[in-house]
A tleap script that builds the chain and sets N, CA, C and O, in Angstrom:
source leaprc.protein.ff14SB
mol = sequence {
  NMET ILE ASP TRP ASP ARG VAL ASP CYS LEU
  ARG GLN GLU ILE GLY GLU GLU ASP PHE GLU
  GLU GLY LEU ARG LEU PHE MET PRO GLU ALA
  GLY GLY VAL THR SER ARG LEU ALA TYR PRO
  ALA PRO PRO MET PHE SER PRO GLU ASP ALA
  GLU THR VAL ARG SER LEU VAL ALA LYS GLY
  SER LEU GLY GLY GLY VAL PHE GLU THR ASP
  ASP CYS GLN ALA THR TYR ALA GLU LEU SER
  ALA LYS GLY VAL THR PHE LEU GLN GLU PRO
  ALA GLU ARG PRO TYR GLY THR GLU ALA LEU
  PHE ARG ASP ASP SER GLY ASN TRP PHE SER
  LEU THR GLN ALA LYS TRP ARG GLY CALA
}
set mol.1.N position { 25.982 -18.087 -0.783 }
set mol.1.CA position { 24.592 -17.950 -0.333 }
set mol.1.C position { 23.697 -18.584 -1.405 }
set mol.1.O position { 24.041 -18.679 -2.583 }
set mol.2.N position { 22.517 -19.014 -0.910 }
set mol.2.CA position { 21.552 -19.592 -1.846 }
set mol.2.C position { 20.904 -18.473 -2.665 }
set mol.2.O position { 20.469 -17.448 -2.140 }
set mol.3.N position { 20.864 -18.717 -3.955 }
set mol.3.CA position { 20.288 -17.717 -4.869 }
set mol.3.C position { 18.799 -18.089 -5.015 }
set mol.3.O position { 18.432 -18.815 -5.940 }
set mol.4.N position { 17.971 -17.608 -4.131 }
set mol.4.CA position { 16.547 -18.004 -4.026 }
set mol.4.C position { 15.800 -17.611 -5.347 }
set mol.4.O position { 14.884 -18.324 -5.757 }
set mol.5.N position { 16.161 -16.555 -5.970 }
set mol.5.CA position { 15.498 -16.187 -7.196 }
set mol.5.C position { 15.835 -17.219 -8.342 }
set mol.5.O position { 14.979 -17.514 -9.176 }
set mol.6.N position { 17.026 -17.728 -8.359 }
set mol.6.CA position { 17.403 -18.744 -9.320 }
set mol.6.C position { 16.642 -20.058 -9.029 }
set mol.6.O position { 16.134 -20.684 -9.959 }
set mol.7.N position { 16.560 -20.469 -7.787 }
set mol.7.CA position { 15.814 -21.622 -7.385 }
set mol.7.C position { 14.337 -21.488 -7.797 }
set mol.7.O position { 13.754 -22.431 -8.333 }
set mol.8.N position { 13.748 -20.333 -7.550 }
set mol.8.CA position { 12.352 -20.105 -7.932 }
set mol.8.C position { 12.176 -20.114 -9.411 }
set mol.8.O position { 11.177 -20.659 -9.882 }
set mol.9.N position { 13.086 -19.543 -10.200 }
set mol.9.CA position { 13.017 -19.542 -11.661 }
set mol.9.C position { 13.053 -20.986 -12.194 }
set mol.9.O position { 12.278 -21.374 -13.068 }
set mol.10.N position { 13.994 -21.764 -11.619 }
set mol.10.CA position { 14.059 -23.199 -12.004 }
set mol.10.C position { 12.751 -23.934 -11.744 }
set mol.10.O position { 12.227 -24.665 -12.584 }
set mol.11.N position { 12.263 -23.701 -10.552 }
set mol.11.CA position { 10.972 -24.363 -10.140 }
set mol.11.C position { 9.898 -23.982 -11.127 }
set mol.11.O position { 9.150 -24.859 -11.559 }
set mol.12.N position { 9.773 -22.713 -11.514 }
set mol.12.CA position { 8.744 -22.227 -12.367 }
set mol.12.C position { 8.964 -22.757 -13.818 }
set mol.12.O position { 8.013 -23.115 -14.514 }
set mol.13.N position { 10.253 -22.790 -14.243 }
set mol.13.CA position { 10.582 -23.250 -15.613 }
set mol.13.C position { 10.235 -24.708 -15.842 }
set mol.13.O position { 9.665 -25.056 -16.876 }
set mol.14.N position { 10.585 -25.592 -14.858 }
set mol.14.CA position { 10.318 -27.008 -15.131 }
set mol.14.C position { 9.073 -27.514 -14.421 }
set mol.14.O position { 8.682 -28.663 -14.624 }
set mol.15.N position { 8.447 -26.700 -13.606 }
set mol.15.CA position { 7.237 -27.140 -12.943 }
set mol.15.C position { 7.495 -27.847 -11.611 }
set mol.15.O position { 8.510 -28.512 -11.403 }
set mol.16.N position { 6.470 -27.655 -10.684 }
set mol.16.CA position { 6.673 -28.151 -9.319 }
set mol.16.C position { 6.900 -29.713 -9.298 }
set mol.16.O position { 7.745 -30.219 -8.559 }
set mol.17.N position { 6.159 -30.397 -10.084 }
set mol.17.CA position { 6.291 -31.890 -10.085 }
set mol.17.C position { 7.663 -32.328 -10.517 }
set mol.17.O position { 8.280 -33.167 -9.860 }
set mol.18.N position { 8.166 -31.768 -11.633 }
set mol.18.CA position { 9.501 -32.157 -12.076 }
set mol.18.C position { 10.584 -31.668 -11.152 }
set mol.18.O position { 11.606 -32.338 -11.003 }
set mol.19.N position { 10.399 -30.510 -10.518 }
set mol.19.CA position { 11.346 -29.966 -9.532 }
set mol.19.C position { 11.426 -30.947 -8.360 }
set mol.19.O position { 12.515 -31.299 -7.906 }
set mol.20.N position { 10.256 -31.384 -7.877 }
set mol.20.CA position { 10.250 -32.345 -6.715 }
set mol.20.C position { 10.919 -33.671 -7.149 }
set mol.20.O position { 11.684 -34.250 -6.377 }
set mol.21.N position { 10.633 -34.155 -8.386 }
set mol.21.CA position { 11.229 -35.387 -8.868 }
set mol.21.C position { 12.770 -35.220 -8.952 }
set mol.21.O position { 13.510 -36.137 -8.597 }
set mol.22.N position { 13.222 -34.103 -9.398 }
set mol.22.CA position { 14.649 -33.858 -9.438 }
set mol.22.C position { 15.333 -33.959 -8.072 }
set mol.22.O position { 16.422 -34.514 -7.930 }
set mol.23.N position { 14.634 -33.387 -7.059 }
set mol.23.CA position { 15.128 -33.508 -5.727 }
set mol.23.C position { 15.136 -34.906 -5.290 }
set mol.23.O position { 16.114 -35.325 -4.671 }
set mol.24.N position { 14.100 -35.699 -5.561 }
set mol.24.CA position { 14.109 -37.108 -5.175 }
set mol.24.C position { 15.217 -37.897 -5.800 }
set mol.24.O position { 15.785 -38.786 -5.165 }
set mol.25.N position { 15.546 -37.584 -7.064 }
set mol.25.CA position { 16.578 -38.268 -7.743 }
set mol.25.C position { 17.968 -37.867 -7.254 }
set mol.25.O position { 18.884 -38.687 -7.207 }
set mol.26.N position { 18.106 -36.606 -6.894 }
set mol.26.CA position { 19.359 -36.050 -6.430 }
set mol.26.C position { 19.700 -36.450 -5.005 }
set mol.26.O position { 20.872 -36.682 -4.711 }
set mol.27.N position { 18.758 -36.538 -4.139 }
set mol.27.CA position { 19.004 -36.736 -2.719 }
set mol.27.C position { 19.906 -37.968 -2.392 }
set mol.27.O position { 20.819 -37.845 -1.577 }
set mol.28.N position { 19.667 -39.122 -3.002 }
set mol.28.CA position { 20.578 -40.220 -2.732 }
set mol.28.C position { 22.017 -39.907 -3.119 }
set mol.28.O position { 22.939 -40.382 -2.457 }
set mol.29.N position { 22.228 -39.153 -4.130 }
set mol.29.CA position { 23.576 -38.750 -4.579 }
set mol.29.C position { 24.206 -37.814 -3.595 }
set mol.29.O position { 25.425 -37.646 -3.582 }
set mol.30.N position { 23.407 -37.212 -2.783 }
set mol.30.CA position { 24.000 -36.197 -1.782 }
set mol.30.C position { 24.470 -36.924 -0.535 }
set mol.30.O position { 24.767 -36.262 0.460 }
set mol.31.N position { 24.551 -38.208 -0.530 }
set mol.31.CA position { 25.109 -38.976 0.622 }
set mol.31.C position { 24.075 -39.211 1.728 }
set mol.31.O position { 24.457 -39.218 2.898 }
set mol.32.N position { 22.843 -39.395 1.436 }
set mol.32.CA position { 21.856 -39.725 2.427 }
set mol.32.C position { 21.290 -38.535 3.130 }
set mol.32.O position { 20.750 -38.670 4.228 }
set mol.33.N position { 21.394 -37.349 2.526 }
set mol.33.CA position { 20.715 -36.180 3.108 }
set mol.33.C position { 19.186 -36.431 3.131 }
set mol.33.O position { 18.606 -36.855 2.132 }
set mol.34.N position { 18.607 -36.185 4.184 }
set mol.34.CA position { 17.161 -36.448 4.295 }
set mol.34.C position { 16.262 -35.155 4.509 }
set mol.34.O position { 15.038 -35.251 4.601 }
set mol.35.N position { 16.889 -34.016 4.580 }
set mol.35.CA position { 16.111 -32.807 4.760 }
set mol.35.C position { 16.605 -31.762 3.766 }
set mol.35.O position { 17.711 -31.851 3.233 }
set mol.36.N position { 15.780 -30.806 3.545 }
set mol.36.CA position { 16.144 -29.729 2.625 }
set mol.36.C position { 15.470 -28.467 3.081 }
set mol.36.O position { 14.518 -28.518 3.860 }
set mol.37.N position { 15.948 -27.326 2.609 }
set mol.37.CA position { 15.389 -26.060 2.938 }
set mol.37.C position { 14.160 -25.820 2.055 }
set mol.37.O position { 14.122 -26.161 0.873 }
set mol.38.N position { 13.185 -25.227 2.685 }
set mol.38.CA position { 11.927 -24.844 1.908 }
set mol.38.C position { 12.112 -23.385 1.437 }
set mol.38.O position { 12.666 -22.527 2.124 }
set mol.39.N position { 11.591 -23.175 0.188 }
set mol.39.CA position { 11.647 -21.847 -0.385 }
set mol.39.C position { 10.537 -20.925 0.284 }
set mol.39.O position { 9.348 -21.217 0.148 }
set mol.40.N position { 10.920 -19.862 0.975 }
set mol.40.CA position { 9.906 -19.061 1.609 }
set mol.40.C position { 9.068 -18.338 0.586 }
set mol.40.O position { 9.530 -17.403 -0.067 }
set mol.41.N position { 7.828 -18.776 0.450 }
set mol.41.CA position { 6.907 -18.163 -0.540 }
set mol.41.C position { 5.428 -18.485 -0.146 }
set mol.41.O position { 5.168 -19.310 0.730 }
set mol.42.N position { 4.500 -17.813 -0.815 }
set mol.42.CA position { 3.114 -18.122 -0.557 }
set mol.42.C position { 2.840 -19.607 -0.941 }
set mol.42.O position { 3.467 -20.094 -1.883 }
set mol.43.N position { 1.960 -20.322 -0.273 }
set mol.43.CA position { 1.019 -19.807 0.697 }
set mol.43.C position { 1.606 -19.856 2.129 }
set mol.43.O position { 0.938 -19.459 3.083 }
set mol.44.N position { 2.878 -20.354 2.278 }
set mol.44.CA position { 3.510 -20.366 3.604 }
set mol.44.C position { 3.580 -18.981 4.209 }
set mol.44.O position { 3.330 -18.806 5.402 }
set mol.45.N position { 3.932 -17.962 3.365 }
set mol.45.CA position { 4.038 -16.571 3.797 }
set mol.45.C position { 3.336 -15.702 2.816 }
set mol.45.O position { 3.092 -16.121 1.685 }
set mol.46.N position { 2.997 -14.490 3.211 }
set mol.46.CA position { 2.521 -13.488 2.268 }
set mol.46.C position { 3.741 -13.153 1.391 }
set mol.46.O position { 4.884 -13.408 1.768 }
set mol.47.N position { 3.455 -12.556 0.179 }
set mol.47.CA position { 4.616 -12.146 -0.643 }
set mol.47.C position { 5.608 -11.263 0.062 }
set mol.47.O position { 6.816 -11.419 -0.118 }
set mol.48.N position { 5.119 -10.331 0.867 }
set mol.48.CA position { 6.006 -9.375 1.584 }
set mol.48.C position { 6.750 -10.086 2.661 }
set mol.48.O position { 7.943 -9.828 2.824 }
set mol.49.N position { 6.129 -10.978 3.426 }
set mol.49.CA position { 6.828 -11.724 4.514 }
set mol.49.C position { 7.838 -12.687 3.844 }
set mol.49.O position { 8.943 -12.859 4.359 }
set mol.50.N position { 7.484 -13.301 2.737 }
set mol.50.CA position { 8.415 -14.223 2.100 }
set mol.50.C position { 9.691 -13.480 1.708 }
set mol.50.O position { 10.782 -14.008 1.923 }
set mol.51.N position { 9.595 -12.281 1.144 }
set mol.51.CA position { 10.789 -11.508 0.756 }
set mol.51.C position { 11.570 -11.187 1.971 }
set mol.51.O position { 12.797 -11.276 1.931 }
set mol.52.N position { 10.948 -10.816 3.061 }
set mol.52.CA position { 11.647 -10.480 4.291 }
set mol.52.C position { 12.411 -11.669 4.849 }
set mol.52.O position { 13.560 -11.549 5.275 }
set mol.53.N position { 11.730 -12.850 4.836 }
set mol.53.CA position { 12.449 -14.077 5.302 }
set mol.53.C position { 13.669 -14.398 4.411 }
set mol.53.O position { 14.752 -14.698 4.914 }
set mol.54.N position { 13.470 -14.329 3.071 }
set mol.54.CA position { 14.598 -14.582 2.188 }
set mol.54.C position { 15.735 -13.598 2.413 }
set mol.54.O position { 16.904 -13.974 2.336 }
set mol.55.N position { 15.406 -12.352 2.687 }
set mol.55.CA position { 16.471 -11.345 2.924 }
set mol.55.C position { 17.175 -11.671 4.241 }
set mol.55.O position { 18.402 -11.574 4.289 }
set mol.56.N position { 16.480 -12.048 5.302 }
set mol.56.CA position { 17.107 -12.344 6.556 }
set mol.56.C position { 18.033 -13.578 6.421 }
set mol.56.O position { 19.137 -13.604 6.964 }
set mol.57.N position { 17.562 -14.568 5.701 }
set mol.57.CA position { 18.375 -15.781 5.508 }
set mol.57.C position { 19.603 -15.452 4.681 }
set mol.57.O position { 20.678 -15.977 4.973 }
set mol.58.N position { 19.499 -14.616 3.674 }
set mol.58.CA position { 20.581 -14.263 2.751 }
set mol.58.C position { 21.664 -13.501 3.529 }
set mol.58.O position { 22.851 -13.650 3.236 }
set mol.59.N position { 21.265 -12.686 4.519 }
set mol.59.CA position { 22.309 -11.975 5.252 }
set mol.59.C position { 22.747 -12.740 6.530 }
set mol.59.O position { 23.555 -12.203 7.288 }
set mol.60.N position { 22.273 -13.905 6.787 }
set mol.60.CA position { 22.702 -14.738 7.890 }
set mol.60.C position { 22.065 -14.353 9.229 }
set mol.60.O position { 22.598 -14.677 10.290 }
set mol.61.N position { 20.950 -13.678 9.173 }
set mol.61.CA position { 20.306 -13.227 10.403 }
set mol.61.C position { 19.227 -14.239 10.897 }
set mol.61.O position { 18.716 -14.113 12.010 }
set mol.62.N position { 18.903 -15.221 10.064 }
set mol.62.CA position { 17.842 -16.176 10.398 }
set mol.62.C position { 18.438 -17.605 10.216 }
set mol.62.O position { 18.794 -18.012 9.110 }
set mol.63.N position { 18.525 -18.320 11.318 }
set mol.63.CA position { 19.122 -19.642 11.232 }
set mol.63.C position { 18.370 -20.625 10.495 }
set mol.63.O position { 17.159 -20.487 10.322 }
set mol.64.N position { 19.053 -21.665 10.026 }
set mol.64.CA position { 18.438 -22.651 9.160 }
set mol.64.C position { 17.752 -23.802 9.916 }
set mol.64.O position { 16.881 -24.470 9.359 }
set mol.65.N position { 18.120 -24.023 11.114 }
set mol.65.CA position { 17.555 -25.114 11.856 }
set mol.65.C position { 18.412 -25.782 12.835 }
set mol.65.O position { 19.490 -25.274 13.147 }
set mol.66.N position { 18.005 -26.899 13.348 }
set mol.66.CA position { 18.698 -27.594 14.387 }
set mol.66.C position { 18.994 -29.038 13.935 }
set mol.66.O position { 18.112 -29.737 13.437 }
set mol.67.N position { 20.281 -29.474 14.124 }
set mol.67.CA position { 20.616 -30.845 13.911 }
set mol.67.C position { 20.879 -31.469 15.298 }
set mol.67.O position { 21.715 -30.994 16.066 }
set mol.68.N position { 20.126 -32.561 15.590 }
set mol.68.CA position { 20.263 -33.247 16.902 }
set mol.68.C position { 21.418 -34.276 16.777 }
set mol.68.O position { 21.648 -34.871 15.724 }
set mol.69.N position { 22.097 -34.441 17.867 }
set mol.69.CA position { 23.162 -35.460 17.958 }
set mol.69.C position { 23.178 -36.078 19.331 }
set mol.69.O position { 22.799 -35.448 20.318 }
set mol.70.N position { 23.624 -37.331 19.386 }
set mol.70.CA position { 23.673 -37.968 20.712 }
set mol.70.C position { 24.966 -37.558 21.489 }
set mol.70.O position { 25.036 -37.741 22.704 }
set mol.71.N position { 25.972 -37.010 20.786 }
set mol.71.CA position { 27.211 -36.557 21.413 }
set mol.71.C position { 27.761 -35.294 20.722 }
set mol.71.O position { 28.512 -35.357 19.749 }
set mol.72.N position { 27.358 -34.189 21.261 }
set mol.72.CA position { 27.683 -32.888 20.656 }
set mol.72.C position { 29.230 -32.712 20.538 }
set mol.72.O position { 29.731 -32.264 19.507 }
set mol.73.N position { 29.953 -33.069 21.597 }
set mol.73.CA position { 31.467 -32.860 21.611 }
set mol.73.C position { 32.081 -33.696 20.449 }
set mol.73.O position { 32.908 -33.201 19.682 }
set mol.74.N position { 31.655 -34.953 20.349 }
set mol.74.CA position { 32.260 -35.841 19.311 }
set mol.74.C position { 31.832 -35.383 17.918 }
set mol.74.O position { 32.661 -35.386 17.007 }
set mol.75.N position { 30.620 -35.003 17.720 }
set mol.75.CA position { 30.185 -34.513 16.418 }
set mol.75.C position { 30.859 -33.255 16.099 }
set mol.75.O position { 31.298 -33.078 14.963 }
set mol.76.N position { 30.980 -32.354 17.026 }
set mol.76.CA position { 31.807 -31.085 16.805 }
set mol.76.C position { 33.207 -31.391 16.402 }
set mol.76.O position { 33.707 -30.782 15.457 }
set mol.77.N position { 33.873 -32.300 17.061 }
set mol.77.CA position { 35.271 -32.641 16.695 }
set mol.77.C position { 35.328 -33.243 15.296 }
set mol.77.O position { 36.228 -32.932 14.517 }
set mol.78.N position { 34.367 -34.103 14.981 }
set mol.78.CA position { 34.353 -34.724 13.631 }
set mol.78.C position { 34.128 -33.737 12.553 }
set mol.78.O position { 34.833 -33.756 11.543 }
set mol.79.N position { 33.139 -32.841 12.726 }
set mol.79.CA position { 32.824 -31.837 11.707 }
set mol.79.C position { 33.931 -30.808 11.616 }
set mol.79.O position { 34.266 -30.379 10.512 }
set mol.80.N position { 34.499 -30.404 12.709 }
set mol.80.CA position { 35.636 -29.470 12.694 }
set mol.80.C position { 36.765 -29.977 11.854 }
set mol.80.O position { 37.343 -29.251 11.045 }
set mol.81.N position { 37.089 -31.306 12.065 }
set mol.81.CA position { 38.183 -31.946 11.343 }
set mol.81.C position { 37.901 -31.997 9.824 }
set mol.81.O position { 38.811 -32.096 9.001 }
set mol.82.N position { 36.591 -31.926 9.496 }
set mol.82.CA position { 36.244 -31.965 8.073 }
set mol.82.C position { 36.159 -30.576 7.498 }
set mol.82.O position { 35.814 -30.425 6.326 }
set mol.83.N position { 36.466 -29.525 8.295 }
set mol.83.CA position { 36.479 -28.130 7.787 }
set mol.83.C position { 35.223 -27.288 8.031 }
set mol.83.O position { 35.108 -26.158 7.559 }
set mol.84.N position { 34.278 -27.879 8.791 }
set mol.84.CA position { 33.077 -27.042 9.102 }
set mol.84.C position { 33.440 -25.831 9.967 }
set mol.84.O position { 34.187 -25.952 10.938 }
set mol.85.N position { 32.917 -24.697 9.612 }
set mol.85.CA position { 33.181 -23.454 10.340 }
set mol.85.C position { 32.211 -23.326 11.470 }
set mol.85.O position { 31.013 -23.154 11.244 }
set mol.86.N position { 32.704 -23.407 12.706 }
set mol.86.CA position { 31.873 -23.247 13.898 }
set mol.86.C position { 31.928 -21.810 14.397 }
set mol.86.O position { 33.003 -21.219 14.501 }
set mol.87.N position { 30.767 -21.258 14.702 }
set mol.87.CA position { 30.683 -19.954 15.264 }
set mol.87.C position { 30.801 -19.968 16.819 }
set mol.87.O position { 31.187 -18.985 17.452 }
set mol.88.N position { 30.450 -21.117 17.372 }
set mol.88.CA position { 30.457 -21.291 18.813 }
set mol.88.C position { 30.831 -22.806 19.129 }
set mol.88.O position { 30.218 -23.726 18.588 }
set mol.89.N position { 31.807 -23.008 19.980 }
set mol.89.CA position { 32.125 -24.345 20.422 }
set mol.89.C position { 31.020 -24.899 21.268 }
set mol.89.O position { 30.179 -24.137 21.744 }
set mol.90.N position { 30.980 -26.217 21.482 }
set mol.90.CA position { 29.906 -26.768 22.358 }
set mol.90.C position { 29.866 -26.094 23.724 }
set mol.90.O position { 30.893 -25.936 24.384 }
set mol.91.N position { 28.679 -25.705 24.133 }
set mol.91.CA position { 28.495 -25.019 25.450 }
set mol.91.C position { 27.240 -25.629 26.093 }
set mol.91.O position { 26.329 -26.087 25.403 }
set mol.92.N position { 27.219 -25.622 27.410 }
set mol.92.CA position { 26.046 -26.112 28.122 }
set mol.92.C position { 24.949 -25.074 28.133 }
set mol.92.O position { 25.208 -23.898 28.390 }
set mol.93.N position { 23.783 -25.474 27.869 }
set mol.93.CA position { 22.603 -24.669 27.840 }
set mol.93.C position { 21.512 -25.332 28.763 }
set mol.93.O position { 21.667 -26.502 29.115 }
set mol.94.N position { 20.477 -24.648 29.138 }
set mol.94.CA position { 19.437 -25.308 29.958 }
set mol.94.C position { 18.836 -26.540 29.291 }
set mol.94.O position { 18.413 -27.467 29.982 }
set mol.95.N position { 18.791 -26.569 27.954 }
set mol.95.CA position { 18.165 -27.659 27.205 }
set mol.95.C position { 19.174 -28.792 26.834 }
set mol.95.O position { 18.786 -29.892 26.441 }
set mol.96.N position { 20.437 -28.476 26.976 }
set mol.96.CA position { 21.457 -29.459 26.596 }
set mol.96.C position { 22.802 -28.822 26.184 }
set mol.96.O position { 23.140 -27.739 26.660 }
set mol.97.N position { 23.538 -29.464 25.337 }
set mol.97.CA position { 24.794 -28.974 24.829 }
set mol.97.C position { 24.604 -28.471 23.387 }
set mol.97.O position { 23.992 -29.178 22.586 }
set mol.98.N position { 25.096 -27.299 23.034 }
set mol.98.CA position { 24.883 -26.730 21.741 }
set mol.98.C position { 26.138 -26.110 21.159 }
set mol.98.O position { 26.911 -25.475 21.876 }
set mol.99.N position { 26.341 -26.290 19.881 }
set mol.99.CA position { 27.366 -25.574 19.064 }
set mol.99.C position { 26.698 -24.981 17.910 }
set mol.99.O position { 25.698 -25.519 17.437 }
set mol.100.N position { 27.207 -23.858 17.406 }
set mol.100.CA position { 26.625 -23.175 16.219 }
set mol.100.C position { 27.637 -23.223 15.107 }
set mol.100.O position { 28.832 -23.017 15.318 }
set mol.101.N position { 27.135 -23.505 13.897 }
set mol.101.CA position { 28.020 -23.559 12.764 }
set mol.101.C position { 27.326 -22.943 11.521 }
set mol.101.O position { 26.109 -22.766 11.461 }
set mol.102.N position { 28.190 -22.634 10.546 }
set mol.102.CA position { 27.693 -22.115 9.245 }
set mol.102.C position { 27.952 -23.177 8.140 }
set mol.102.O position { 28.952 -23.895 8.150 }
set mol.103.N position { 26.999 -23.231 7.199 }
set mol.103.CA position { 27.208 -24.066 6.054 }
set mol.103.C position { 27.985 -23.291 4.999 }
set mol.103.O position { 28.282 -22.115 5.208 }
set mol.104.N position { 28.324 -23.909 3.875 }
set mol.104.CA position { 29.154 -23.189 2.864 }
set mol.104.C position { 28.345 -22.085 2.144 }
set mol.104.O position { 28.910 -21.344 1.340 }
set mol.105.N position { 27.048 -21.968 2.417 }
set mol.105.CA position { 26.269 -20.879 1.853 }
set mol.105.C position { 26.067 -19.755 2.853 }
set mol.105.O position { 25.413 -18.762 2.535 }
set mol.106.N position { 26.618 -19.890 4.067 }
set mol.106.CA position { 26.538 -18.827 5.057 }
set mol.106.C position { 25.359 -18.953 5.992 }
set mol.106.O position { 25.212 -18.107 6.874 }
set mol.107.N position { 24.485 -19.983 5.851 }
set mol.107.CA position { 23.379 -20.161 6.756 }
set mol.107.C position { 23.887 -20.796 8.032 }
set mol.107.O position { 24.759 -21.664 7.986 }
set mol.108.N position { 23.356 -20.378 9.173 }
set mol.108.CA position { 23.794 -20.957 10.434 }
set mol.108.C position { 22.833 -21.965 10.967 }
set mol.108.O position { 21.627 -21.876 10.734 }
set mol.109.N position { 23.372 -22.951 11.701 }
set mol.109.CA position { 22.616 -24.049 12.222 }
set mol.109.C position { 23.083 -24.332 13.639 }
set mol.109.O position { 24.224 -24.048 14.003 }
set mol.110.N position { 22.177 -24.900 14.434 }
set mol.110.CA position { 22.502 -25.320 15.784 }
set mol.110.C position { 22.770 -26.865 15.746 }
set mol.110.O position { 22.005 -27.618 15.143 }
set mol.111.N position { 23.856 -27.302 16.395 }
set mol.111.CA position { 24.100 -28.673 16.568 }
set mol.111.C position { 23.838 -28.937 18.070 }
set mol.111.O position { 24.573 -28.433 18.919 }
set mol.112.N position { 22.815 -29.710 18.391 }
set mol.112.CA position { 22.336 -29.830 19.784 }
set mol.112.C position { 22.258 -31.277 20.275 }
set mol.112.O position { 21.763 -32.174 19.594 }
set mol.113.N position { 22.767 -31.450 21.474 }
set mol.113.CA position { 22.601 -32.738 22.172 }
set mol.113.C position { 21.632 -32.397 23.297 }
set mol.113.O position { 22.029 -31.831 24.315 }
set mol.114.N position { 20.363 -32.742 23.111 }
set mol.114.CA position { 19.348 -32.449 24.118 }
set mol.114.C position { 19.663 -33.257 25.364 }
set mol.114.O position { 20.250 -34.336 25.280 }
set mol.115.N position { 19.270 -32.730 26.530 }
set mol.115.CA position { 19.596 -33.404 27.818 }
set mol.115.C position { 18.997 -34.802 27.896 }
set mol.115.O position { 19.533 -35.689 28.560 }
set mol.116.N position { 17.882 -34.979 27.206 }
set mol.116.CA position { 17.252 -36.327 27.235 }
set mol.116.C position { 17.799 -37.269 26.204 }
set mol.116.O position { 17.325 -38.401 26.112 }
set mol.117.N position { 18.833 -36.838 25.375 }
set mol.117.CA position { 19.384 -37.722 24.328 }
set mol.117.C position { 20.867 -38.001 24.594 }
set mol.117.O position { 21.611 -37.354 23.856 }
set mol.118.N position { 21.353 -38.650 25.296 }
set mol.118.CA position { 22.788 -38.916 25.420 }
set mol.118.C position { 23.362 -38.456 26.738 }
set mol.118.O position { 22.686 -37.805 27.535 }
set mol.119.N position { 24.553 -38.785 26.948 }
set mol.119.CA position { 25.186 -38.500 28.237 }
set mol.119.C position { 25.707 -37.090 28.362 }
set mol.119.O position { 26.262 -36.727 29.400 }
savepdb mol mol.pdb
quit
């Protein structure tokens, strides 16, 4: 799981600007990752709501987001072969085809092929 308190301590210790610069330097090394999780904190949330959101994410009750794909079945097969843990195989939904998976920190995500994106 993500240790949000440790992330926040690092951000406070080195300052927001250096923290952001570190992320910019690290991202190319992460293999082209172009998104990241935001730390739930003010001003995005009140202090109480931020703690609630962090708690829900930590116990896996609040999903991390949606990854769109042109072919959910093919991406599911590719990621499964690489060891990704899926909670749900691809299934048809009103909005398209969706599979649910967890990352190595326990956060869950939706892998979705929207009806308007692919066959």
